[in-house]
C-alpha positions in Angstrom: -25.1 -20.9 33.6 -24.3 -20.1 37.2 -21.8 -17.5 38.5 -19.6 -18.3 41.6 -18.0 -14.8 42.8 -15.0 -14.8 45.1 -13.5 -11.7 46.7 -10.1 -11.2 48.1 -8.1 -8.3 49.6 -4.4 -8.2 50.1 -2.5 -5.2 51.6 1.0 -4.1 50.8 3.6 -1.5 52.1 3.9 -0.4 48.3 1.8 2.8 47.2 -0.9 2.0 44.9 0.3 3.8 42.1 3.7 2.2 41.9 2.1 -1.1 42.5 -0.4 -0.5 39.7 2.5 0.5 37.4 4.5 -2.8 38.1 1.6 -5.2 38.5 -0.9 -4.1 35.8 1.0 -1.8 33.4 4.2 -3.7 33.3 3.3 -7.1 34.9 3.6 -8.9 31.4 7.3 -7.9 31.4 8.1 -8.3 35.0 6.3 -11.6 36.1 8.4 -13.8 33.5 11.6 -12.2 35.3 10.4 -12.6 38.9 8.6 -15.9 38.6 9.7 -17.7 35.6 8.6 -20.9 37.2 5.0 -19.6 37.3 4.9 -17.7 33.9 7.3 -18.2 31.2 5.9 -15.7 28.6 3.1 -13.2 28.0 2.4 -12.4 24.4 0.1 -9.8 23.0 -1.8 -11.3 20.1 -4.0 -8.4 19.4 -4.3 -4.8 20.4 -2.2 -2.1 21.9 -2.5 -3.3 25.7 -6.0 -1.4 26.4 -9.4 -2.7 26.3 -9.9 -5.4 23.8 -6.5 -6.5 23.8 -5.9 -10.2 23.6 -3.1 -11.8 25.6 -1.7 -15.3 25.8 0.0 -16.5 29.1 2.4 -19.4 28.9 2.8 -21.1 32.3 6.2 -22.2 33.5 7.1 -25.8 34.2 5.9 -25.3 37.7 2.4 -24.9 36.8 -0.3 -27.4 36.4 -1.5 -25.4 33.2 0.2 -24.9 29.8 -1.4 -21.7 28.8 -4.4 -19.1 29.1 -5.8 -16.4 26.8 -7.5 -13.5 28.2 -9.1 -10.1 26.9 -8.3 -6.9 28.6 -11.7 -5.5 29.3 -10.5 -2.1 31.1 -7.5 -0.3 32.3 -8.2 2.9 34.5 -4.9 4.2 35.5 -6.4 7.4 37.2 -8.7 5.1 39.5 -6.2 2.2 39.7 -8.6 -0.3 38.3 -8.1 -3.1 35.7 -10.3 -5.9 34.6 -10.0 -8.8 32.3 -11.6 -12.0 31.4 -10.1 -15.5 30.9 -11.5 -16.7 27.4 -9.3 -19.8 26.5 -6.9 -22.3 27.8 -6.7 -25.3 30.0 -7.5 -23.6 33.3 -11.0 -23.1 31.8 -12.0 -26.9 32.6 -15.2 -28.3 31.2 -17.1 -26.8 34.1 -16.2 -23.1 33.2 -17.0 -20.8 30.4 -15.1 -17.9 31.5 -13.6 -16.3 34.5 -13.7 -12.4 34.9 -11.3 -10.7 37.3 -11.5 -7.1 38.5 -8.8 -5.4 40.6 -8.8 -2.2 42.2 -5.8 -0.5 44.3 -6.6 2.2 47.0 -4.3 3.8 49.7 -4.4 1.9 53.0 -5.9 3.9 55.9 -2.7 4.9 57.2 -1.5 6.3 53.9 1.8 4.2 53.6 0.9 1.4 51.7 -2.0 0.0 49.5 -5.0 -2.3 49.7 -5.6 -4.5 46.6 -9.2 -5.7 46.1 -10.2 -8.4 43.7 -13.4 -9.9 42.5 -13.5 -13.1 40.4 -16.4 -14.3 38.7 -16.5 -17.7 37.6 -19.1 -18.5 34.9 -19.9 -22.2 34.8 -21.4 -24.3 32.1 -24.9 -25.1 32.8 -25.3 -25.9 36.6 -21.7 -27.1 37.2 -20.4 -26.9 40.7 -17.4 -24.8 41.5 -15.5 -26.1 44.8 -14.3 -23.2 46.9 -11.2 -25.0 47.8 -10.0 -25.0 44.3 -10.7 -21.2 44.0 -8.8 -20.9 47.1 -5.8 -22.8 45.7 -5.9 -20.6 42.9 -5.9 -17.6 45.1 -3.1 -18.8 47.2 -0.9 -18.8 44.0 -1.8 -15.6 43.2 -0.9 -14.4 46.7 2.5 -15.9 46.4 3.0 -14.3 43.0 2.0 -11.0 44.5 4.4 -11.4 47.3 7.2 -11.8 44.7 6.0 -8.4 43.2 6.2 -6.8 46.6 9.5 -8.2 47.4 11.0 -6.9 43.9 9.6 -3.4 44.5 11.0 -3.3 48.1 14.5 -4.5 46.7 14.3 -1.9 44.0 12.9 1.1 45.5 13.7 3.0 42.5 11.7 1.1 40.2 8.4 2.2 38.9 8.4 5.4 40.7 7.6 8.0 37.7 
Protein backbone atom coordinates (compact mmCIF):
# COMPACT_ATOMS: atom_id res chain seq x y z
CA UNK A 1 0.00 0.00 0.00
CA UNK A 2 1.22 3.47 -0.86
CA UNK A 3 0.17 6.80 0.62
CA UNK A 4 -0.14 10.00 -1.40
CA UNK A 5 -0.40 13.14 0.77
CA UNK A 6 -1.88 16.39 -0.52
CA UNK A 7 -2.02 19.58 1.53
CA UNK A 8 -4.08 22.68 0.80
CA UNK A 9 -4.70 25.99 2.47
CA UNK A 10 -7.64 28.34 2.03
CA UNK A 11 -8.13 31.75 3.56
CA UNK A 12 -11.42 33.34 4.49
CA UNK A 13 -12.77 36.59 5.86
CA UNK A 14 -14.99 34.53 8.24
CA UNK A 15 -13.80 33.92 11.82
CA UNK A 16 -12.52 30.38 12.48
CA UNK A 17 -15.12 29.63 15.18
CA UNK A 18 -18.04 30.73 13.02
CA UNK A 19 -16.69 28.87 10.01
CA UNK A 20 -16.15 25.70 12.07
CA UNK A 21 -19.76 25.83 13.31
CA UNK A 22 -21.16 26.17 9.79
CA UNK A 23 -18.73 23.97 7.86
CA UNK A 24 -18.07 21.16 10.34
CA UNK A 25 -20.81 21.15 12.97
CA UNK A 26 -23.77 22.01 10.70
CA UNK A 27 -22.35 21.20 7.26
CA UNK A 28 -24.63 18.15 6.91
CA UNK A 29 -27.65 20.47 6.96
CA UNK A 30 -26.17 23.49 5.24
CA UNK A 31 -24.44 21.92 2.23
CA UNK A 32 -27.61 20.43 0.64
CA UNK A 33 -29.25 23.86 1.01
CA UNK A 34 -26.47 25.95 -0.53
CA UNK A 35 -25.16 23.39 -3.04
CA UNK A 36 -27.90 20.86 -3.91
CA UNK A 37 -26.26 20.24 -7.29
CA UNK A 38 -23.17 18.97 -5.45
CA UNK A 39 -24.65 17.17 -2.43
CA UNK A 40 -28.25 16.05 -2.32
CA UNK A 41 -28.35 14.55 1.17
CA UNK A 42 -26.24 13.64 4.20
CA UNK A 43 -27.52 10.82 6.40
CA UNK A 44 -26.13 9.66 9.74
CA UNK A 45 -26.16 5.85 9.59
CA UNK A 46 -24.50 5.19 12.97
CA UNK A 47 -23.45 7.31 15.91
CA UNK A 48 -24.21 10.71 17.41
CA UNK A 49 -22.05 12.89 15.15
CA UNK A 50 -18.86 12.43 17.17
CA UNK A 51 -15.93 10.10 16.63
CA UNK A 52 -17.00 6.76 15.14
CA UNK A 53 -20.09 8.18 13.43
CA UNK A 54 -20.76 6.78 9.94
CA UNK A 55 -22.37 9.12 7.39
CA UNK A 56 -23.62 8.54 3.87
CA UNK A 57 -23.32 11.45 1.45
CA UNK A 58 -25.52 11.25 -1.63
CA UNK A 59 -24.23 13.50 -4.39
CA UNK A 60 -26.40 15.74 -6.55
CA UNK A 61 -27.06 15.32 -10.24
CA UNK A 62 -24.11 17.57 -11.10
CA UNK A 63 -21.64 15.09 -9.61
CA UNK A 64 -19.81 12.26 -11.35
CA UNK A 65 -20.21 10.18 -8.16
CA UNK A 66 -23.34 8.66 -6.61
CA UNK A 67 -22.42 8.36 -2.95
CA UNK A 68 -19.69 7.90 -0.35
CA UNK A 69 -19.65 6.80 3.25
CA UNK A 70 -17.28 8.32 5.72
CA UNK A 71 -16.36 7.73 9.33
CA UNK A 72 -15.79 10.66 11.64
CA UNK A 73 -12.41 10.13 13.28
CA UNK A 74 -12.39 13.20 15.51
CA UNK A 75 -14.04 16.55 16.14
CA UNK A 76 -12.22 18.96 18.43
CA UNK A 77 -14.33 22.09 18.92
CA UNK A 78 -11.80 23.72 21.23
CA UNK A 79 -8.95 23.50 18.72
CA UNK A 80 -11.20 23.73 15.62
CA UNK A 81 -9.98 20.43 14.16
CA UNK A 82 -11.90 17.72 12.32
CA UNK A 83 -10.85 14.47 10.71
CA UNK A 84 -12.73 11.79 8.82
CA UNK A 85 -12.05 8.83 6.55
CA UNK A 86 -13.79 7.92 3.30
CA UNK A 87 -14.52 4.20 3.71
CA UNK A 88 -16.95 3.31 0.91
CA UNK A 89 -18.43 4.64 -2.33
CA UNK A 90 -17.70 5.18 -5.98
CA UNK A 91 -15.16 7.95 -5.26
CA UNK A 92 -12.93 5.15 -3.99
CA UNK A 93 -11.79 3.72 -7.29
CA UNK A 94 -10.13 0.34 -7.74
CA UNK A 95 -6.88 2.16 -6.88
CA UNK A 96 -7.89 3.44 -3.44
CA UNK A 97 -8.44 1.65 -0.15
CA UNK A 98 -9.44 4.82 1.73
CA UNK A 99 -8.90 8.57 1.92
CA UNK A 100 -8.27 10.34 5.23
CA UNK A 101 -8.96 14.06 5.62
CA UNK A 102 -7.78 16.38 8.39
CA UNK A 103 -8.96 19.98 8.68
CA UNK A 104 -7.75 22.68 11.07
CA UNK A 105 -9.02 26.25 11.22
CA UNK A 106 -6.89 29.02 12.71
CA UNK A 107 -7.18 32.78 12.95
CA UNK A 108 -5.54 34.65 10.11
CA UNK A 109 -2.45 36.71 11.02
CA UNK A 110 -4.44 39.96 10.74
CA UNK A 111 -7.07 38.57 13.15
CA UNK A 112 -9.93 39.36 10.77
CA UNK A 113 -10.61 35.98 9.19
CA UNK A 114 -9.28 32.46 9.16
CA UNK A 115 -6.95 30.06 7.46
CA UNK A 116 -8.18 26.55 6.73
CA UNK A 117 -5.47 23.90 6.48
CA UNK A 118 -6.36 20.51 5.05
CA UNK A 119 -4.32 17.35 4.69
CA UNK A 120 -5.64 14.54 2.49
CA UNK A 121 -4.03 11.10 2.61
CA UNK A 122 -4.85 8.75 -0.25
CA UNK A 123 -4.14 5.11 0.65
CA UNK A 124 -3.63 3.15 -2.54
CA UNK A 125 -4.17 -0.53 -3.14
CA UNK A 126 -0.82 -2.20 -3.77
CA UNK A 127 1.38 0.30 -5.59
CA UNK A 128 -1.33 2.02 -7.62
CA UNK A 129 -0.44 5.50 -8.84
CA UNK A 130 -2.53 8.55 -8.02
CA UNK A 131 -2.41 11.35 -10.55
CA UNK A 132 -1.86 14.70 -8.89
CA UNK A 133 -4.09 16.40 -11.49
CA UNK A 134 -7.02 14.16 -10.42
CA UNK A 135 -6.49 15.20 -6.81
CA UNK A 136 -6.26 18.85 -7.85
CA UNK A 137 -9.61 18.56 -9.68
CA UNK A 138 -11.23 17.26 -6.51
CA UNK A 139 -9.66 20.02 -4.47
CA UNK A 140 -10.93 22.60 -6.97
CA UNK A 141 -14.48 21.30 -6.45
CA UNK A 142 -13.94 21.50 -2.68
CA UNK A 143 -12.71 25.06 -3.09
CA UNK A 144 -15.85 25.99 -5.03
CA UNK A 145 -18.01 24.47 -2.30
CA UNK A 146 -16.05 26.38 0.32
CA UNK A 147 -16.70 29.64 -1.56
CA UNK A 148 -20.45 28.88 -1.34
CA UNK A 149 -20.12 28.51 2.46
CA UNK A 150 -18.27 31.79 2.63
CA UNK A 151 -20.87 33.55 0.49
CA UNK A 152 -23.69 32.17 2.62
CA UNK A 153 -22.03 33.36 5.84
CA UNK A 154 -21.27 36.79 4.37
CA UNK A 155 -24.90 37.08 3.18
CA UNK A 156 -26.19 35.94 6.61
CA UNK A 157 -24.01 37.79 9.13
CA UNK A 158 -26.10 36.67 12.13
CA UNK A 159 -25.86 32.93 11.30
CA UNK A 160 -23.58 30.71 13.43
CA UNK A 161 -22.54 33.41 15.87
CA UNK A 162 -23.57 31.73 19.15
